[in-house]
C-alpha positions in Angstrom: -7.1 -15.8 18.5 -6.4 -18.6 21.0 -6.0 -22.3 20.1 -9.5 -23.2 21.5 -11.1 -20.6 19.2 -9.2 -21.9 16.2 -10.5 -25.4 17.1 -14.0 -24.0 17.6 -13.7 -22.5 14.1 -12.6 -25.8 12.6 -15.6 -27.6 14.3 -17.9 -25.0 12.9 -16.5 -25.4 9.4 -17.0 -29.2 9.5 -20.5 -28.9 11.1 -21.7 -26.4 8.5 -20.1 -28.3 5.6 -18.2 -25.4 4.1 -16.1 -22.3 4.7 -18.7 -19.8 3.4 -21.5 -21.2 5.5 -19.3 -21.3 8.6 -18.3 -17.7 8.0 -21.9 -16.6 7.7 -22.9 -18.5 10.9 -20.0 -17.0 12.8 -20.5 -13.5 11.3 -16.9 -13.2 10.1 -15.3 -12.8 6.7 -14.8 -15.9 4.5 -11.2 -14.9 4.0 -10.6 -14.9 7.7 -12.0 -18.4 8.1 -9.8 -19.6 5.2 -6.7 -18.0 6.7 -7.3 -19.4 10.2 -8.0 -22.9 8.7 -4.7 -22.7 6.8 -2.9 -21.6 10.0 -4.3 -24.6 11.8 -3.1 -26.9 9.1 0.3 -25.3 9.3 0.4 -25.7 13.0 -0.3 -29.5 12.8 1.6 -29.9 9.5 -1.3 -31.9 8.0 -4.1 -31.3 5.5 -7.4 -31.2 7.4 -9.9 -30.5 4.6 -9.3 -31.4 1.0 -10.7 -28.3 -0.7 -10.4 -28.1 -4.5 -12.8 -27.0 -7.2 -15.9 -29.1 -6.8 -14.2 -31.1 -4.0 -14.7 -30.5 -0.3 -13.8 -33.5 2.0 -12.6 -33.8 5.5 -9.4 -35.9 5.6 -8.8 -38.8 8.0 -6.6 -36.5 10.1 -9.3 -33.8 9.9 -11.9 -36.3 11.1 -9.8 -37.3 14.1 -9.2 -33.7 15.0 -12.9 -32.9 14.6 -13.8 -35.7 17.1 -11.3 -34.6 19.7 -11.9 -30.9 19.2 -15.7 -31.2 19.4 -15.3 -32.7 22.9 -12.8 -30.0 23.9 -15.1 -27.2 22.7 -18.1 -28.7 24.4 -16.1 -28.9 27.7 -15.2 -25.2 27.5 -18.8 -24.3 26.6 -20.0 -26.3 29.6 -17.5 -24.6 31.9 -18.7 -21.2 30.7 -22.3 -22.3 31.1 -21.7 -23.6 34.7 -19.7 -20.7 36.0 -21.1 -17.7 34.1 -24.8 -18.3 34.6 -26.7 -15.7 36.6 -28.2 -17.0 39.8 -29.8 -20.4 39.6 -31.0 -20.2 36.0 -29.8 -23.1 34.0 -29.4 -22.7 30.2 -28.1 -24.7 27.3 -28.8 -28.0 25.7 -29.6 -31.3 27.5 -30.4 -34.5 25.7 -31.5 -37.8 27.4 -32.7 -41.1 26.1 -35.1 -43.0 28.4 -36.3 -46.6 28.3 -39.6 -46.2 26.6 -42.0 -48.3 28.7 -40.7 -47.0 32.0 -40.4 -43.4 30.8 -44.0 -43.2 29.4 -45.5 -45.1 32.3 -43.6 -43.5 35.2 -41.6 -40.4 34.3 -43.9 -38.1 32.2 -45.0 -36.0 35.2 -41.3 -35.6 36.3 -40.3 -34.5 32.8 -43.1 -32.0 32.5 -42.1 -30.5 35.8 -38.4 -30.4 34.9 -39.3 -28.5 31.7 -41.4 -26.1 33.6 -38.7 -25.6 36.3 -36.0 -25.0 33.8 -37.5 -23.2 30.8 -34.1 -22.0 29.5 -32.8 -25.5 29.1 -33.0 -26.7 25.5 -34.3 -30.2 26.4 -34.6 -33.2 24.2 -36.1 -36.4 25.5 -36.1 -39.6 23.4 -38.2 -42.5 24.6 -36.3 -45.5 23.1 -35.4 -49.0 24.3 -32.4 -49.1 22.0 -29.1 -49.1 23.8 -27.5 -45.9 22.5 -23.8 -45.2 22.3 -23.4 -42.2 24.5 -20.0 -41.4 23.1 -21.0 -41.2 19.5 -24.7 -40.4 19.5 -24.6 -37.0 21.3 -26.8 -37.9 24.3 -25.8 -36.4 27.7 -27.7 -39.0 29.8 -29.5 -42.3 29.4 -32.0 -44.0 31.6 -31.8 -47.8 31.4 -33.8 -50.7 33.0 -31.7 -53.8 33.0 -30.7 -56.9 34.9 -27.2 -56.9 33.5 -24.1 -54.9 34.6 -23.3 -51.7 32.9 -19.7 -51.4 32.0 -17.7 -48.3 31.0 -20.3 -45.9 32.2 -20.9 -43.7 35.3 -24.1 -45.1 36.8 -26.5 -43.6 39.3 -28.9 -46.3 40.6 -32.5 -44.9 40.8 -34.2 -48.0 42.1 -35.5 -51.5 41.3 -38.5 -52.8 39.4 -39.9 -56.3 39.7 -41.4 -58.6 37.0 -44.3 -61.0 37.0 -46.4 -63.4 34.9 -49.9 -62.3 34.0 -52.9 -63.4 32.0 -56.3 -61.8 31.3 -59.4 -62.8 33.1 -60.8 -64.0 29.8 -57.8 -66.3 29.1 -57.9 -67.7 32.7 -61.6 -68.4 32.3 -61.4 -70.2 29.0 -57.9 -71.8 29.0 -57.1 -72.1 32.7 -53.8 -71.1 34.3 -50.6 -73.1 34.7 -50.1 -74.6 38.1 -46.3 -75.2 37.8 -43.3 -74.1 35.8 -43.6 -77.2 33.7 -47.1 -76.2 32.7 -46.0 -72.9 31.3 -44.7 -74.3 28.0 -48.2 -75.7 27.3 -49.5 -72.2 27.1 -48.9 -69.4 24.4 -46.2 -67.2 25.9 -45.8 -63.6 24.8 -42.2 -62.6 24.9 -40.5 -59.2 25.2 -37.5 -59.5 22.9 -36.6 -60.7 19.4 -35.5 -64.3 20.2 -37.1 -67.1 18.2 -36.3 -69.4 21.1 -36.6 -67.7 24.4 -35.8 -68.6 28.0 -37.5 -67.3 31.1 -35.5 -67.7 34.3 -37.0 -67.9 37.8 -36.2 -68.8 41.4 -38.3 -71.2 43.3 -37.6 -72.5 46.8 -34.1 -71.1 46.5 -33.3 -73.0 43.3 -32.9 -71.5 39.8 -35.5 -72.7 37.4 -36.1 -71.9 33.8 -38.5 -72.6 30.9 -37.4 -72.6 27.3 -40.0 -72.1 24.6 -40.9 -70.7 21.2 -42.8 -67.5 21.7 -46.4 -67.4 20.4 -45.7 -63.7 19.9 -42.6 -61.5 20.4 -42.1 -57.8 20.4 -39.8 -55.1 21.8 -42.9 -53.0 22.7 -44.2 -53.9 26.1 -47.5 -52.1 25.7 -48.3 -54.1 22.6 -47.7 -57.3 24.5 -49.9 -56.0 27.3 -52.7 -55.4 24.8 -52.2 -58.8 23.3 -52.6 -60.4 26.8 -55.7 -58.3 27.3 -57.0 -59.7 24.0 -56.7 -63.2 25.6 -53.8 -64.1 23.4 -51.5 -65.7 26.1 -49.4 -65.1 29.1 -47.0 -62.2 29.5 -43.9 -61.6 31.5 -43.5 -57.9 32.0 -42.3 -55.3 34.6 -44.9 -54.3 37.2 -44.9 -50.7 36.1 -46.3 -51.8 32.7 -49.1 -54.0 34.0 -50.0 -52.5 37.4 -53.0 -50.4 36.3 -54.6 -53.4 34.5 -54.0 -55.6 37.6 -55.6 -53.0 39.8 -58.6 -52.9 37.5 -58.9 -56.6 37.6 -58.3 -57.1 33.9 -55.1 -59.1 34.5 -54.5 -61.8 37.1 -51.1 -63.1 38.4 -49.8 -66.4 37.1 -47.7 -68.5 39.4 -47.3 -65.6 41.9 -44.9 -67.7 44.1 -42.1 -67.5 41.5 -39.3 -65.1 42.1 -38.1 -63.1 39.0 -34.8 -61.4 38.7 -35.0 -57.7 39.8 -34.1 -55.1 37.2 -32.1 -52.1 38.2 -33.1 -48.7 37.0 -30.1 -46.5 36.3 -29.3 -43.1 34.8 -25.9 -43.2 33.2 -23.5 -41.0 31.4 -20.3 -41.6 29.5 -17.1 -41.9 31.5 -15.6 -39.4 29.1 -18.1 -36.7 30.1 -18.0 -34.3 33.0 -21.3 -33.8 34.7 -22.5 -30.2 34.2 -25.2 -28.5 36.2 -27.9 -29.3 33.7 -27.1 -33.0 33.9 -26.9 -32.9 37.7 -30.3 -31.2 37.8 -31.9 -33.9 35.6 -30.3 -36.7 37.7 -31.8 -35.1 40.8 -35.2 -34.9 39.2 -35.0 -38.5 38.2 -33.9 -39.6 41.7 -36.9 -37.7 43.2 -39.3 -39.2 40.7 -38.1 -42.7 41.5 -37.9 -42.4 45.3 -40.9 -44.7 45.7 -39.1 -47.5 44.0 -36.8 -47.8 46.9 -39.5 -47.9 49.6 
C-alpha cells in the first residue's frame, strides 16, 4: 500500500470512531486495519491513537496528522474526480453557504437549475448570514454580501447591491417622513444587526454623514425587519433586493432618496488553501451568470 492509502485509512479510522467500524466501511479485515495503523505509527515514531481496553482517543499528534491528512486525501480525490470523469459529467460533493437574504431573494432559480444540470453532484446549500470558517467547517464555497474587505480568501466579485431607507405607506401617512438626516433619530429605526447603539453612515453632497441611534427593533433577519416596516413599525435600511418587490407594489416608499449609501460587494469566496476543482468552478460560473444583471 502507498503512503496516501495509509493516510486515507487513518482518516477513515478517525472519522468512523474505531478500527472495527473503519474495517467494515472499507470492506477489509480488522486485523489489516490494526496492522497498517501500527505501521503508520512506526513510520512517524509517535502514538496516533490511544487504544486500550475501554479507551479509544486520538492523541494530539494524531489530531494534527488527521487535519493534514484529510486535506491531502481530499486533494487526491478531487484530482481523480477532475481527471477521471467521463465526458462532461460532474460528480462528487459540493457544499456552499450563501448569505440568506440574497440567496433566497435572488439565487433560488439559479440553484434549482444548477441541481438539474448536474444531477450527479452531491450538493449542499446552506442559507446562513453567519461568517463561516471555510478552513474548519467543510464548506467549498461561500457567497458573502459585505462592505468590508475580505482577507485571506480567494474572491470572485459577482456584482454590487445598493441600500436605501424605506417606510410603509401607512407609516408615512400617520407619522410623516424625515426631511433631513437630523430628523431620522426622531423616528423609530429598524436596524439590521445586533448593536444596541447603532450607526448608519451616508454620503450627502460629497460629505460623509452619519446618524447614531438606539434601534427601536434590531434583528439579523432582513425579511423580519421588512415585515416590521410593512406593519408600520418604523424606518428600515436594507438592500434593494430585499425591498424591491414591496416598493414596486407601492407598499413601501423611499425615505431621503437623495442620500448615498455605501455599496455592498457580492462575492463568492473559497479558502486560499483549497484548489478549485471542476465542481467549484461550475458553481462559480452559475453564480456569475445569475448575478450578471447586478453589473448592468
